[in-house]
Structure formats: structure tokens, C-alpha cells
C-alpha positions as CSV (number, residue, x, y, z in Angstrom):
1,M,-4.3,17.4,7.4
2,K,-6.4,15.9,5.2
3,K,-3.5,15.2,2.7
4,L,-0.1,14.2,3.4
5,N,0.9,17.9,2.6
6,I,2.1,16.4,-1.5
7,M,0.7,19.9,-2.4
8,K,3.5,21.4,-0.5
9,N,6.2,19.1,-1.8
10,I,5.1,19.5,-5.3
11,L,5.3,23.2,-4.8
12,F,9.2,23.2,-2.9
13,T,10.1,20.5,-5.8
14,L,8.9,23.1,-8.7
15,A,10.5,25.9,-6.4
16,L,13.9,24.6,-6.2
17,L,14.1,23.6,-10.0
18,I,13.2,27.2,-11.4
19,S,15.5,28.6,-8.8
20,V,18.1,26.4,-9.8
21,S,17.8,27.0,-13.1
22,S,17.3,31.0,-12.2
23,F,20.7,30.2,-10.7
24,A,22.4,28.6,-13.6
25,Q,22.1,31.7,-15.6
26,N,22.6,34.8,-13.0
27,H,22.1,34.6,-9.7
28,P,24.6,35.4,-7.5
29,A,23.4,32.7,-4.6
30,K,26.4,31.3,-2.8
31,P,26.9,28.2,-1.2
32,A,25.7,27.3,2.1
33,T,27.9,27.9,5.2
34,A,28.1,26.7,8.4
35,E,25.6,29.6,9.5
36,I,22.9,29.1,6.7
37,I,23.5,25.0,7.4
38,K,22.5,25.9,11.5
39,S,19.4,28.2,10.5
40,C,18.1,25.4,8.2
41,D,18.3,23.1,10.7
42,Y,16.3,25.1,12.8
43,W,14.0,26.2,10.5
44,T,12.7,22.6,8.9
45,Q,12.6,20.5,12.4
46,Q,9.9,22.8,13.7
47,N,6.9,21.4,14.6
48,F,4.7,22.0,11.8
49,P,2.3,23.5,12.0
50,V,3.5,26.7,13.4
51,V,0.5,29.2,14.4
52,M,1.7,32.7,12.5
53,N,-1.6,34.6,13.3
54,P,-5.3,34.3,13.4
55,E,-5.6,33.9,9.8
56,S,-2.0,32.1,8.4
57,K,0.2,29.6,9.9
58,L,3.5,27.7,8.5
59,V,3.4,24.3,7.4
60,G,6.7,23.8,6.5
61,V,10.0,25.3,5.3
62,N,12.5,24.0,2.5
63,C,16.2,25.0,2.6
64,G,18.6,24.0,0.3
65,K,20.1,24.7,-3.2
66,G,20.3,28.4,-3.2
67,S,16.7,29.0,-2.0
68,F,14.8,29.5,1.6
69,I,11.2,29.1,0.9
70,F,8.4,29.1,3.6
71,D,4.9,26.9,2.6
72,I,2.2,29.2,4.8
73,M,-1.3,27.9,4.8
74,L,-4.3,31.0,4.9
75,Y,-6.8,29.0,6.5
76,T,-9.5,31.8,6.8
77,Y,-8.9,33.0,3.1
78,K,-11.4,32.4,0.1
79,S,-9.3,32.7,-3.4
80,N,-10.8,35.0,-5.7
81,K,-9.4,36.4,-8.7
82,S,-10.1,40.0,-8.4
83,V,-9.0,40.5,-5.0
84,D,-5.6,38.0,-5.3
85,S,-3.6,40.9,-6.8
86,K,-4.8,43.1,-4.4
87,I,-3.8,40.7,-1.1
88,L,-0.6,39.7,-2.7
89,E,0.9,43.2,-3.2
90,A,-0.5,43.7,0.9
91,L,1.6,40.8,1.6
92,N,4.4,41.9,-0.7
93,K,5.1,45.1,1.5
94,S,5.2,43.6,5.0
95,F,7.5,40.6,3.4
96,L,9.8,42.2,1.3
97,S,10.5,44.5,4.1
98,G,11.2,41.2,6.4
99,V,13.4,40.0,3.7
100,K,15.7,43.2,4.0
101,S,15.6,43.6,7.9
102,N,14.8,40.3,9.8
103,P,17.7,39.3,11.4
104,D,16.8,35.2,11.4
105,F,17.3,36.2,7.5
106,K,21.1,37.8,7.9
107,P,22.8,34.7,6.8
108,F,21.0,34.3,3.8
109,R,21.2,37.4,2.3
110,E,25.0,37.7,3.5
111,N,25.3,35.1,0.8
112,L,22.5,36.1,-1.5
113,W,20.0,33.4,-1.0
114,Q,16.6,33.3,-2.7
115,I,14.2,33.8,0.0
116,G,10.1,32.7,-0.9
117,Y,6.9,32.4,0.2
118,L,4.4,29.8,-1.0
119,F,0.7,30.5,-0.2
120,S,-2.0,27.8,0.1
121,D,-5.7,27.6,1.5
122,K,-7.0,25.3,3.9
123,N,-7.6,22.5,1.6
124,D,-4.0,22.8,0.2
125,K,-4.4,24.4,-2.3
126,Y,-2.1,26.4,-4.2
127,L,-2.7,30.3,-4.3
128,F,-0.1,32.5,-5.2
129,S,3.9,33.0,-4.1
130,L,6.7,36.0,-3.5
131,I,9.9,35.2,-4.2
132,Y,12.7,37.4,-3.8
133,D,16.3,37.6,-5.5
134,S,19.0,39.9,-4.7
135,D,21.8,40.9,-6.9
136,E,25.3,40.5,-6.9
137,S,25.4,43.5,-4.5
138,G,22.9,42.0,-2.2
139,R,19.7,44.3,-2.9
140,Y,16.8,42.3,-2.8
141,F,14.0,42.6,-5.3
142,R,10.5,40.6,-5.7
143,N,11.2,38.1,-8.7
144,V,7.7,38.3,-10.2
145,D,9.3,36.2,-13.3
146,V,9.9,33.3,-10.7
147,E,6.7,33.8,-9.5
148,M,5.0,33.5,-13.2
149,S,6.9,30.4,-13.8
150,I,5.8,28.6,-10.6
151,N,1.9,29.7,-11.6
152,K,2.6,28.8,-15.1
153,M,4.0,25.3,-14.2
154,L,1.9,24.1,-11.6
155,S,-1.9,23.0,-12.3
156,V,-3.9,23.3,-9.0
157,A,-4.8,19.8,-8.4
158,D,-8.6,18.2,-10.0
159,D,-10.1,15.6,-8.4
160,T,-10.1,12.7,-10.7
161,K,-11.8,9.3,-9.3
162,A,-12.7,9.3,-5.8
163,G,-9.6,8.8,-3.3
164,Q,-7.3,10.0,-6.2
165,T,-5.7,13.5,-7.0
166,E,-4.1,14.9,-10.2
167,Y,-1.4,17.0,-10.8
168,K,0.0,18.7,-13.6
169,E,3.6,20.4,-14.9
170,Y,3.3,22.0,-18.3
171,H,6.2,23.5,-20.7
172,E,6.7,27.0,-21.4
173,N,4.8,26.9,-24.0
174,G,1.8,25.8,-22.7
175,Q,2.2,21.8,-23.5
176,L,1.6,19.3,-20.8
177,A,5.1,18.2,-19.3
178,N,4.5,16.0,-16.6
179,K,1.1,14.3,-14.8
180,S,1.1,12.5,-11.9
181,K,-1.6,10.6,-9.9
182,Y,-2.0,10.0,-6.4
183,D,-4.3,8.1,-4.3
184,D,-6.1,9.2,-0.8
185,K,-2.8,8.0,1.2
186,G,-0.5,10.7,-0.7
187,N,1.1,7.4,-2.6
188,R,1.9,7.9,-6.3
189,I,0.2,5.7,-8.6
190,E,1.1,6.9,-12.1
191,W,3.6,9.0,-13.2
192,S,4.0,10.7,-17.1
193,S,5.8,12.9,-19.1
194,Y,5.3,14.6,-22.2
195,N,7.9,16.7,-24.7
196,K,7.4,20.1,-25.6
197,Q,5.2,19.0,-28.5
198,G,3.0,17.3,-26.4
199,K,4.0,13.7,-27.3
200,K,3.9,11.0,-24.6
201,E,8.2,10.8,-24.2
202,V,10.5,9.2,-21.6
203,D,8.8,7.2,-18.6
204,F,5.2,6.2,-18.1
205,K,5.7,4.8,-14.4
206,F,2.5,3.1,-12.5
207,Y,2.7,1.6,-8.6
208,Y,0.8,-0.9,-6.6
209,E,-0.9,0.6,-3.7
210,N,1.6,-0.2,-1.6
211,G,4.4,2.2,-3.1
212,Q,6.3,-0.4,-5.0
213,L,6.9,0.0,-9.1
214,E,4.3,-2.1,-11.2
215,S,5.0,-1.4,-14.5
216,V,7.4,1.2,-16.4
217,E,6.2,2.3,-20.1
218,K,8.7,4.0,-22.4
219,W,7.6,6.3,-25.1
220,K,9.5,8.3,-27.7
221,D,7.1,10.8,-30.3
222,D,3.9,8.6,-28.9
223,I,5.4,5.3,-29.8
224,K,5.5,2.8,-26.8
225,I,9.3,1.5,-27.4
226,N,9.1,-0.6,-24.1
227,E,7.1,-1.7,-21.5
228,T,8.4,-3.4,-18.1
229,K,6.3,-5.1,-15.0
230,Y,7.4,-6.4,-11.8
231,T,6.1,-9.1,-9.6
232,Y,7.3,-9.1,-6.0
233,Y,7.6,-12.0,-3.7
234,D,7.5,-12.7,0.5
235,D,11.7,-12.8,0.1
236,D,11.9,-9.8,-1.2
237,E,12.9,-11.1,-4.9
238,Y,10.9,-9.8,-7.9
239,M,10.3,-10.6,-11.5
240,R,10.7,-8.2,-14.2
241,S,8.9,-8.8,-17.4
242,G,9.9,-6.8,-20.6
243,V,8.2,-5.7,-23.6
244,S,10.3,-3.8,-26.4
245,T,10.0,-2.6,-29.6
246,N,11.8,-0.6,-32.5
247,E,11.8,2.9,-33.1
248,I,8.2,2.5,-35.4
249,G,6.7,0.4,-32.7
250,D,7.2,-3.4,-34.0
251,L,7.9,-5.8,-31.1
252,H,11.6,-6.7,-30.6
253,T,12.3,-8.2,-27.5
254,I,10.0,-10.4,-24.6
255,Y,11.7,-11.1,-21.6
256,D,11.8,-12.0,-18.0
257,H,14.5,-10.8,-15.4
258,K,14.6,-12.1,-11.7
259,N,17.0,-9.6,-9.6
260,G,18.5,-8.2,-12.4
261,K,19.4,-11.8,-14.4
262,L,17.3,-13.5,-17.2
263,N,15.2,-15.5,-15.7
264,G,12.6,-17.5,-18.0
265,K,11.5,-16.9,-21.5
266,F,13.7,-14.3,-24.2
267,L,12.4,-13.9,-27.2
268,K,13.5,-11.5,-29.7
269,Y,12.2,-10.5,-33.2
270,H,13.1,-8.9,-36.3
271,E,10.8,-7.0,-39.2
272,K,7.6,-9.1,-36.7
273,K,8.9,-12.1,-37.0
274,L,10.4,-14.3,-34.3
275,V,14.4,-14.8,-34.5
276,I,15.2,-16.4,-31.4
277,K,13.8,-18.4,-28.8
278,E,15.3,-19.0,-25.9
279,N,14.8,-19.8,-22.2
280,Y,17.1,-18.6,-19.1
281,N,17.7,-19.9,-15.5
282,D,19.2,-17.0,-13.3
283,G,20.8,-15.4,-15.9
284,K,22.4,-18.2,-18.1
285,S,20.6,-20.0,-21.0
286,Q,18.8,-23.0,-20.1
287,D,17.9,-26.2,-22.0
288,K,16.9,-25.7,-25.7
289,G,17.3,-22.8,-27.7
290,F,16.2,-21.9,-31.3
291,W,17.3,-19.3,-33.9
292,F,15.3,-18.4,-37.1
293,H,16.2,-17.2,-40.6
294,P,14.2,-14.2,-41.9
295,N,11.8,-16.7,-44.0
296,G,10.8,-18.6,-40.4
297,Q,12.7,-21.8,-41.3
298,L,15.0,-23.1,-38.6
299,N,18.4,-22.1,-38.4
300,R,19.9,-23.3,-35.3
301,E,18.6,-25.5,-32.1
302,I,21.0,-25.1,-29.4
303,N,21.2,-27.7,-26.4
304,Y,22.3,-25.9,-23.3
305,K,23.2,-26.8,-19.3
306,E,23.6,-23.9,-17.3
307,G,24.5,-21.5,-20.0
308,Q,26.8,-23.9,-21.8
309,I,26.4,-25.1,-25.3
310,I,26.3,-28.9,-25.1
311,Y,25.2,-29.4,-29.1
312,E,23.4,-28.0,-31.7
313,N,22.3,-28.6,-35.4
314,C,22.1,-26.0,-38.2
315,W,19.9,-25.4,-41.2
316,D,19.8,-23.0,-44.2
317,E,17.1,-21.5,-45.3
318,S,16.0,-23.7,-47.7
319,G,15.8,-26.5,-44.1
320,N,18.9,-28.3,-45.5
321,E,21.1,-29.4,-42.7
322,I,24.7,-27.7,-42.2
323,D,27.8,-27.5,-40.4
324,C,27.3,-24.6,-37.4
325,I,29.4,-22.1,-37.5
């Protein structure tokens, strides 16, 4: 395989997400039995790809959360919208019959699991799907709604920069929901999320070439409210540097963490003005710290040693020295 089956994994994830949502509403699937677990282990541990016939091969199986999903590559098929629907109808007749009668599917049928097939071409490009659900009586039928949801949510991979691949998922209203970028080794190098209004939401994640997290940007309504950067060392320690803003995007805090503890500078702002400036070592305040009044006048000078206050001096907003409270 030229790629590390990225498309297959994304398709499986999408199918399971859609099916889980369906189960929560009206899908009658029962919990996995010992027989289902045994069958899942058998199918998922096959030596893929498995040649099915001269035109197709099985390249993966996903089993869990009430769904039994096959990933099939049609390696001689060239997608053509004018004939895709006819091919799909022909495949449906064959696969639906198998879903209803294949003895290998018996434990899944008895527990009303969803059975599905995801089809891709020789380049791992998604083509179409066949998804079969059952009603409470155990009657299986083709669930076109789920198929349409998969088709709608999944945007076929578009080549971006050389050696990179980009995938997109969409909300039901057509707005972009998630976007991921992968390098030519299958490592995710960027991930972003959007709300139903198309605005940047939640986290944007960026990765180093070795797969370690490089930075995280938190967004809300198109405003970046926090950015955290990561630096790693040979001894498995790491430094996390963050910059946060308030709800309107004004600078709020700048800080350094090392292995989960404040380590380095800590700067806090209010209405774009610096109000606290301190240094930390292993989570404890160190050396001198400075607090400021809203007008910029020094409010407090604190001398620390290993997190303990040694002494401090205080001033009012006019610069007059006062007792520290």
C-alpha cells in the first residue's frame, strides 16, 4: 500500500461515529457476546489484504460498538458517477443476501448488529458504501440514510503540498467540521475544528515530523483564546509555553510549564496592561515578583525563595510606599 491506510482508518471512524449516534436513538443492537468477540478477533486478525476475486480484495475489518464493517478495495474499478449507482445496486443484491444468510454473520444477526461495507479504489480513495441495519424483529435492510451521511461527511482526499494529504469532514448543514493534514508517512501534522457556523472552534493542533505535539491553539467564535507550544528534550522532559487571551482576544497570560509545573516566566495582563510578572522553578515562585496597579504603577515587589515569601514592599497607585496587606 502506498499510504498507511489513512483513508481506511478515517472511514472506519466515521462509520462507527454515525452508527453510535444511530444506536443512541433507535438502533436495537445488543452488547457483544463471547461469540461475537471470538468472531471479531478472527476477522480483524486476518493477514490483509485478502483477495476476494480478480477485481476486489478485503483490506481491513473493523468490529465494535454494534458495527461490523468491511473495507473492500475495488482495484480494477474506475469511479464514474454515471455508473456508480448501477454498480452499487448490483453489489447490494449480492451483499444483502449474504448479510441475511451467511453463517459467518449469524452471531451478529442474532444480536442485531449493523453490518457494512466501505469501498475504495486502488489508491485508497473512497467510492461508496453499503450499510445494513436491522429492526427489532431482526429484519435487515439497507440503510441509505447512514450511507448518505458517510458520503456527506467525508470529503475525498485532496493533495495539498507535495507529500501531504488533507481530509475534511462536514456538519449536516454543509459547513466544514474538521480538517486534518497528514505527511507522506501517514503522520498527522495538523488538525482543526469548526462550529456549525463555519467559525474556528475548540482546538487547532500541529505536530512535529516525529508525531509529537508541537502546538495547540484554542479558538472560540474565530478568536484565538490560547496557544500552547511544546519543546522536548532528550531526557523525555518537555517545556510547554502558553499564551492565553480573554474572550475578545486581548492578551491575558504568558507562561512556561515543564512537566506539568510552572517553570520560567509568568506574565498576567488585564485590559492589555501587565499586572503580574513572576518567575517559577519546578512549580514554585522564585527570585523577585512584581505586581502592578491598573495605571502601571508598581503595586508590590515580592522576594521569593523556593516558593516562600522572604520579604515584600508595597506602593499605592501614586507611588507612595505603604504597608503590605
